[in-house]
C-alpha positions as CSV (number, residue, x, y, z in Angstrom):
1,M,54.2,14.6,190.9
2,D,54.9,18.4,191.7
3,N,56.9,18.6,188.5
4,F,54.1,17.1,186.4
5,W,51.7,19.9,187.5
6,R,54.5,22.6,187.0
7,K,54.7,21.6,183.3
8,R,51.0,21.4,183.0
9,P,49.3,24.3,184.8
10,A,46.2,24.6,182.5
11,F,45.3,21.1,183.1
12,L,45.7,21.5,186.9
13,F,43.5,24.6,187.0
14,G,41.0,23.1,184.4
15,L,40.6,20.0,186.4
16,T,40.3,22.1,189.6
17,L,37.5,24.2,188.0
18,F,35.8,21.1,186.9
19,L,35.7,19.7,190.5
20,G,34.5,23.0,191.7
21,V,31.3,23.0,189.4
22,H,30.6,19.4,190.7
23,F,31.2,20.6,194.3
24,A,28.9,23.6,193.9
25,L,25.9,21.7,192.5
26,Q,26.1,18.1,193.0
27,S,28.5,16.4,195.4
28,F,30.9,16.9,198.1
29,L,32.8,13.9,196.8
30,A,34.5,16.4,194.7
31,L,36.7,17.1,197.8
32,I,38.4,13.7,197.4
33,P,40.1,14.4,194.1
34,L,40.7,17.9,195.3
35,V,42.6,16.9,198.3
36,A,44.8,14.5,196.0
37,I,45.6,17.4,193.7
38,L,46.4,19.9,196.4
39,S,48.7,17.4,198.1
40,T,50.8,16.8,194.9
41,S,50.6,20.4,193.3
42,P,53.2,23.2,193.8
43,K,52.7,24.8,197.4
44,K,52.8,28.3,195.7
45,A,49.6,27.3,193.7
46,F,47.5,26.4,196.8
47,F,45.7,29.6,197.3
48,A,45.0,30.1,193.6
49,L,43.6,26.4,193.4
50,C,41.3,27.1,196.4
51,V,40.0,30.2,194.8
52,V,39.3,28.4,191.5
53,F,37.6,25.5,193.1
54,L,35.2,28.0,195.2
55,F,34.5,30.3,192.4
56,P,31.8,28.1,190.9
57,S,30.0,28.0,194.2
58,I,29.9,31.6,194.4
59,Y,28.8,32.0,190.8
60,F,26.0,29.5,191.0
61,Y,24.6,30.9,194.2
62,H,24.0,34.3,192.5
63,S,23.0,33.2,189.0
64,H,21.4,29.7,189.0
65,D,18.7,28.1,191.0
66,S,17.4,24.6,191.5
67,L,13.7,23.4,191.4
68,E,11.8,20.7,193.0
69,S,10.0,18.2,190.8
70,G,6.6,19.4,189.8
71,E,7.5,23.1,190.9
72,I,5.7,25.8,188.8
73,V,8.1,28.3,187.2
74,E,7.2,31.5,185.2
75,G,9.6,33.5,183.1
76,T,11.3,34.0,179.9
77,F,12.4,31.2,177.7
78,T,15.2,31.7,175.1
79,I,15.5,29.0,172.4
80,Q,19.0,27.9,171.6
81,S,18.3,24.8,169.4
82,L,15.3,23.0,167.9
83,V,14.5,19.6,166.4
84,D,11.6,18.0,164.9
85,S,10.3,14.5,165.1
86,N,7.1,12.4,164.2
87,R,5.6,11.0,167.3
88,F,2.5,8.9,167.1
89,G,1.6,10.5,163.6
90,H,2.1,14.1,164.8
91,K,5.1,16.4,164.1
92,M,6.5,17.4,167.4
93,W,9.0,20.2,168.0
94,G,11.7,20.2,170.6
95,Y,13.0,23.4,172.1
96,R,16.2,23.5,174.1
97,G,17.2,26.8,175.8
98,Q,17.5,28.9,178.9
99,M,14.7,29.8,181.4
100,R,15.1,33.0,183.3
101,W,13.2,34.3,186.1
102,N,14.0,36.8,189.0
103,G,17.6,37.1,188.1
104,K,18.2,33.2,188.1
105,K,18.5,30.9,185.1
106,I,18.3,27.1,184.3
107,P,18.8,25.1,181.3
108,A,15.5,23.7,179.9
109,Q,13.6,22.0,177.2
110,F,10.0,21.4,176.1
111,Y,8.0,19.7,173.4
112,S,5.1,21.0,171.5
113,T,3.1,20.4,168.3
114,K,3.3,24.1,167.6
115,F,6.3,25.8,165.9
116,Y,7.8,28.7,168.0
117,S,10.4,30.9,166.1
118,P,13.8,30.8,167.7
119,S,14.1,34.5,166.7
120,K,11.9,35.6,169.5
121,R,11.8,35.1,173.4
122,Y,8.7,33.8,175.0
123,H,7.1,34.4,178.3
124,L,5.7,31.2,179.5
125,R,4.5,29.0,182.5
126,A,5.5,25.5,183.0
127,K,5.9,22.6,185.5
128,A,9.5,21.8,185.8
129,T,11.0,18.4,186.3
130,P,14.8,18.0,186.9
131,G,16.9,15.8,184.8
132,R,20.6,14.8,184.4
133,G,23.1,17.5,184.5
134,N,20.6,20.1,186.1
135,N,18.6,20.2,182.9
136,Y,14.8,20.5,183.3
137,A,12.0,19.3,181.3
138,L,9.2,21.8,181.1
139,K,5.5,20.9,180.7
140,L,3.8,24.0,179.3
141,I,0.7,25.5,181.2
142,G,-0.9,27.6,178.7
143,T,0.4,29.0,175.4
144,P,3.9,30.8,175.4
145,Q,3.6,34.6,174.5
146,P,6.2,36.0,172.2
147,L,8.4,38.9,173.4
148,E,11.0,40.8,171.5
149,G,12.9,39.6,168.6
150,R,16.5,38.4,168.9
151,W,19.4,37.3,166.6
152,T,20.2,33.7,166.6
153,L,21.6,30.9,164.6
154,A,19.3,28.1,165.7
155,W,17.0,28.6,162.8
156,Q,19.7,28.7,160.1
157,R,21.5,25.6,161.8
158,Y,18.2,23.8,161.6
159,R,17.6,24.6,157.9
160,A,21.3,23.7,157.2
161,K,20.9,20.4,158.7
162,K,17.8,19.6,156.8
163,I,19.4,20.5,153.6
164,V,22.2,18.1,154.3
165,D,19.8,15.6,155.4
166,E,17.7,15.9,152.1
167,V,20.9,15.9,149.9
168,I,22.2,12.6,151.4
169,S,18.7,11.0,151.5
170,K,18.4,11.7,147.7
171,R,21.9,10.5,146.7
172,V,22.8,7.6,148.9
173,T,21.0,4.1,148.7
174,P,19.8,2.2,150.4
175,P,18.0,4.4,153.0
176,R,19.7,2.6,156.0
177,S,23.1,3.8,154.6
178,A,21.8,7.3,154.2
179,Q,20.6,7.4,157.7
180,F,24.0,6.3,159.0
181,L,25.7,8.9,157.2
182,I,23.0,11.7,158.2
183,A,23.6,10.7,161.9
184,M,27.4,11.0,161.4
185,A,27.2,14.4,159.6
186,T,24.5,16.0,161.6
187,G,24.1,14.1,164.9
188,H,20.4,13.4,164.0
189,I,19.0,9.9,163.9
190,E,15.6,8.7,163.1
191,D,16.3,5.1,162.5
192,R,15.7,3.8,166.1
193,A,16.4,0.2,165.0
194,L,19.9,1.3,163.9
195,L,20.5,3.0,167.2
196,G,19.4,0.0,168.9
197,E,21.9,-2.1,167.1
198,F,24.8,0.2,167.8
199,N,23.7,0.3,171.5
200,K,24.0,-3.4,171.6
201,L,27.4,-3.3,170.2
202,G,28.5,-0.4,172.4
203,I,29.3,1.9,169.6
204,S,26.4,4.2,169.9
205,H,28.9,7.2,170.3
206,I,29.4,6.9,166.5
207,L,25.7,8.1,165.9
208,A,25.2,10.7,168.8
209,I,26.4,14.3,168.7
210,S,29.7,14.2,170.6
211,G,33.5,15.1,170.4
212,F,33.8,11.9,168.3
213,H,31.9,13.4,165.6
214,F,33.8,16.6,165.6
215,A,37.2,14.7,165.8
216,L,36.2,12.5,163.0
217,M,35.3,15.4,160.8
218,T,38.5,17.3,161.8
219,L,40.7,14.3,160.9
220,T,38.9,13.8,157.8
221,L,39.4,17.3,156.5
222,H,43.0,17.1,157.7
223,A,43.7,14.0,155.6
224,I,42.2,15.8,152.6
225,L,43.9,19.1,153.0
226,R,47.4,18.1,153.8
227,R,47.8,16.8,150.5
228,F,47.4,20.2,148.8
229,L,48.5,22.8,151.2
230,P,51.5,23.5,153.4
231,P,51.1,23.3,157.1
232,K,50.4,26.7,158.0
233,P,47.9,27.6,155.3
234,E,46.2,24.1,155.9
235,A,46.1,24.9,159.7
236,L,44.3,28.4,158.8
237,L,41.9,26.8,156.4
238,L,41.1,23.9,158.6
239,M,40.6,26.2,161.6
240,G,37.9,28.1,159.5
241,L,36.2,25.0,158.4
242,I,36.0,23.3,162.0
243,T,34.7,26.7,163.2
244,L,31.8,26.5,160.6
245,Y,31.2,22.9,161.5
246,F,31.1,23.9,165.1
247,L,28.5,26.4,164.4
248,F,26.5,23.8,162.2
249,L,26.5,21.3,165.0
250,G,25.5,23.7,167.7
251,A,26.4,24.3,171.2
252,S,27.1,20.8,172.9
253,P,29.4,20.4,175.8
254,S,31.6,17.9,174.3
255,I,31.6,19.8,171.1
256,H,32.8,22.9,172.8
257,R,35.7,21.0,174.3
258,A,36.8,19.3,171.0
259,W,36.5,22.6,169.1
260,L,38.6,24.4,171.5
261,A,41.1,21.7,171.7
262,S,41.5,21.7,167.9
263,V,41.9,25.5,167.7
264,V,44.7,25.4,170.3
265,V,46.4,22.8,168.3
266,L,46.1,24.5,165.0
267,L,47.0,28.0,166.5
268,G,50.3,26.1,167.7
269,I,50.9,25.0,164.1
270,V,50.5,28.6,162.8
271,C,52.6,30.1,165.5
272,E,55.1,27.2,165.3
273,K,54.8,26.5,169.0
274,Q,55.0,23.0,170.4
275,V,51.5,21.9,171.7
276,Q,51.5,19.8,175.1
277,P,48.4,17.6,174.7
278,V,47.5,17.4,178.6
279,N,47.7,21.2,178.7
280,T,45.7,21.6,175.6
281,L,43.0,19.5,177.2
282,G,43.2,21.8,180.4
283,L,42.8,24.9,178.0
284,A,39.8,23.3,176.4
285,L,38.2,22.4,179.6
286,I,38.4,25.9,181.0
287,G,37.1,27.1,177.8
288,A,34.1,24.7,177.7
289,I,33.2,25.6,181.3
290,V,33.4,29.3,180.7
291,L,31.0,28.9,177.5
292,D,28.7,26.7,179.5
293,P,29.2,26.5,183.3
294,L,26.9,23.6,183.7
295,S,28.6,21.5,181.1
296,P,30.6,19.4,183.5
297,L,27.3,17.9,185.0
298,T,26.3,16.5,181.5
299,L,27.1,12.9,180.8
300,S,28.4,13.5,177.2
301,F,30.9,16.0,178.6
302,Q,32.0,13.7,181.4
303,L,32.4,10.7,179.0
304,S,34.1,12.8,176.4
305,F,36.6,14.2,179.0
306,L,37.4,10.9,180.6
307,A,37.8,9.2,177.3
308,T,40.5,11.7,176.4
309,V,42.2,11.5,179.8
310,G,42.4,7.7,179.3
311,I,44.0,8.2,175.9
312,L,46.5,10.8,177.1
313,F,47.6,8.9,180.3
314,Y,47.1,5.2,179.5
315,F,47.5,4.7,175.8
316,Q,51.2,4.0,176.0
317,P,51.2,1.9,179.2
318,V,48.4,-0.2,177.6
319,D,50.2,-0.4,174.2
320,K,53.5,-1.6,176.0
321,V,51.5,-4.4,177.7
322,L,49.8,-5.5,174.3
323,A,53.3,-5.3,172.6
324,L,54.2,-8.4,174.8
325,W,51.6,-10.5,172.7
326,I,51.5,-8.4,169.5
327,P,55.0,-7.2,168.5
328,K,55.8,-4.6,165.7
329,G,54.8,-5.8,162.3
330,P,51.7,-6.1,160.1
331,F,49.5,-6.1,163.1
332,S,50.9,-3.2,164.9
333,G,48.0,-1.0,163.7
334,I,45.5,-3.5,165.4
335,R,47.5,-3.4,168.6
336,K,47.4,0.4,168.7
337,A,43.6,0.4,168.0
338,L,43.2,-2.2,170.9
339,A,45.4,0.2,173.0
340,V,43.2,3.1,172.4
341,T,40.1,1.1,173.2
342,G,41.6,-0.4,176.4
343,A,42.8,3.0,177.6
344,V,39.3,4.7,177.0
345,H,37.5,2.0,178.9
346,L,39.8,1.8,181.7
347,T,38.4,5.3,182.7
348,L,34.9,5.0,181.3
349,L,33.9,1.7,182.8
350,P,32.8,2.9,186.3
351,L,30.8,5.8,185.0
352,L,29.1,3.6,182.3
353,L,27.9,1.1,184.7
354,F,26.9,3.7,187.1
355,S,24.9,5.5,184.4
356,F,23.5,2.6,182.5
357,H,23.9,-0.3,184.8
358,T,25.2,-2.3,181.8
359,F,28.4,-2.5,179.7
360,S,28.5,-4.2,176.4
361,L,31.6,-6.4,176.3
362,S,31.2,-6.5,172.5
363,T,32.5,-2.8,172.5
364,L,36.0,-4.0,173.1
365,F,36.0,-5.8,169.7
366,Y,33.8,-3.5,167.5
367,N,35.5,-0.2,168.7
368,V,38.8,-1.6,167.4
369,F,37.7,-1.1,163.6
370,F,34.3,0.5,163.5
371,P,35.3,4.1,164.2
372,F,38.1,3.8,161.6
373,C,35.6,2.6,159.1
374,A,33.1,5.2,160.0
375,G,35.8,7.6,159.4
376,I,36.3,6.3,155.7
377,A,32.7,6.5,155.2
378,L,32.7,10.2,156.2
379,L,35.7,10.8,154.0
380,L,33.9,9.4,150.9
381,L,30.9,11.4,151.8
382,L,32.9,14.7,151.7
383,V,34.5,13.5,148.6
384,S,31.2,12.6,147.0
385,F,29.9,16.4,147.2
386,L,32.7,17.1,144.7
387,V,32.5,13.8,142.8
388,P,28.7,12.7,142.8
389,P,29.4,9.0,141.6
390,V,31.2,8.4,144.8
391,H,27.8,8.3,146.5
392,L,27.4,5.0,144.9
393,L,30.5,3.7,146.4
394,N,29.8,5.1,149.8
395,G,26.2,3.6,149.9
396,W,27.7,0.2,149.2
397,F,30.5,0.5,151.7
398,C,28.0,1.7,154.3
399,R,25.6,-1.3,153.6
400,A,28.5,-3.7,154.1
401,L,29.5,-2.0,157.2
402,L,25.9,-1.9,158.7
403,S,25.4,-5.6,157.8
404,L,28.0,-6.2,160.8
405,S,25.7,-4.4,163.2
406,E,22.4,-6.0,162.0
407,H,24.0,-9.5,162.0
408,P,27.0,-9.2,164.4
409,P,29.5,-11.9,163.9
410,L,30.5,-11.7,167.6
411,L,28.0,-10.8,170.2
412,L,29.2,-11.1,173.9
413,K,26.9,-11.3,176.9
414,P,26.7,-7.8,178.4
415,L,27.9,-7.1,182.0
416,Y,25.2,-5.9,184.4
417,L,25.5,-4.1,187.7
418,E,22.4,-3.1,189.5
419,H,24.1,-0.6,191.9
420,L,27.5,1.1,191.9
421,S,28.4,3.6,194.7
422,P,29.4,7.1,193.8
423,W,32.4,6.6,196.3
424,V,33.6,3.7,194.2
425,I,33.7,5.9,191.1
426,V,35.3,8.9,192.7
427,L,38.1,6.6,194.6
428,Y,38.7,4.6,191.4
429,L,39.1,7.7,189.1
430,T,41.3,9.6,191.8
431,G,43.5,6.5,192.0
432,L,43.7,6.3,188.3
433,L,44.7,10.0,187.9
434,W,47.4,9.5,190.5
435,I,48.8,6.4,188.8
436,G,48.6,8.2,185.5
437,V,50.6,11.2,186.8
438,K,53.3,9.0,188.0
439,V,53.9,7.3,184.7
440,E,56.9,9.0,183.2
441,K,56.2,8.6,179.5
442,R,52.9,9.9,178.1
443,S,51.3,9.9,174.7
444,D,52.3,13.4,173.9
445,S,53.2,12.3,170.4
446,L,49.7,11.2,169.5
447,C,48.3,13.1,166.6
448,I,45.4,15.1,167.9
449,P,44.3,12.3,170.2
450,Y,42.2,14.6,172.6
451,L,39.5,15.2,170.0
452,T,37.9,11.8,171.2
């Protein structure tokens, strides 16, 4: 195991930093996996790992604060993203950003029927309610007062998404297919019935902004560009395109990680350097935490990170087990899809049960083919911007695909669990990591698997 960490130092320090954030803000249970890491890592790295682990505690002590539910806070709010929605016949604006006061800061959001320009900061007073991942919901007291202006991409990002929304809505029929494509392209979903159907089947990650979105777009662009460009020019162009898409989607913890991982892979191609997937995940993990120190506390980041770890550590072992029943041949593609699904849920299952108290067994079936079909729909969407008649074909394809979610041919009874101790999750994941490290052959040969 000592040799494993020597070859993957970025993952070693990235994982330690990840645990350090949890220790600083949420749980002493982070000490359990830390002890497992320290006991198996090189002795020369012991002091450095301890410093990395404790650094978030020092940082958050001086820069962040925690509030009690209902506590009044007054300070400066900076808008980082905005969305609009119709609620009870009224247009509501949702604002996400950062609240600062007395040298401290917290991530926060509030809703209002009034529009506030993201190009300004606002002085506001509000009642704070803590949510998941140290994110706070603010209930405004009075009217926010505009302060000095600032440069931001928030408004341009909002307008760009609206334009994409309008173009797809006009060109794709039926409307249900258009909503599906809008959700995959922008992460914005208004069709609650469609979201409910995907939740029931355990494939809602296809509709929500996550690393999956970014991976799907990256692989789709790669599939197109590789046919026209040699590897290095393709990697440079793809790096620029995915950076634009990153700016378009906005700052999301799992998007940060997926973008950084993609850039590392593409830089390796440009520089003709072999990229080690587990190390790449470690670099992306460090970069994502530097960009957003609170990101490890968000559920989307945790699910995205664990899903990637599952693929990198357990894809090949699960594939070998499945090969006993599904040998090489015409069904090998299905076997590999099953192996990816099995490896992902091997790591995600306890966290899903802890967070939602339910797990859709149907996901083990629908995740085998639905993401692949969603990728085809996204590919057709990109082609249709150049060849408009393809919109008709894509609308028909999405309608056929969505008929499976509306009238599922297989719907298994979900698994319910009222309570799951955090101790169980930590011990399970620590044991899973230890076993994964012990496995000699890993899925290093997978093509960009860590973009999940």
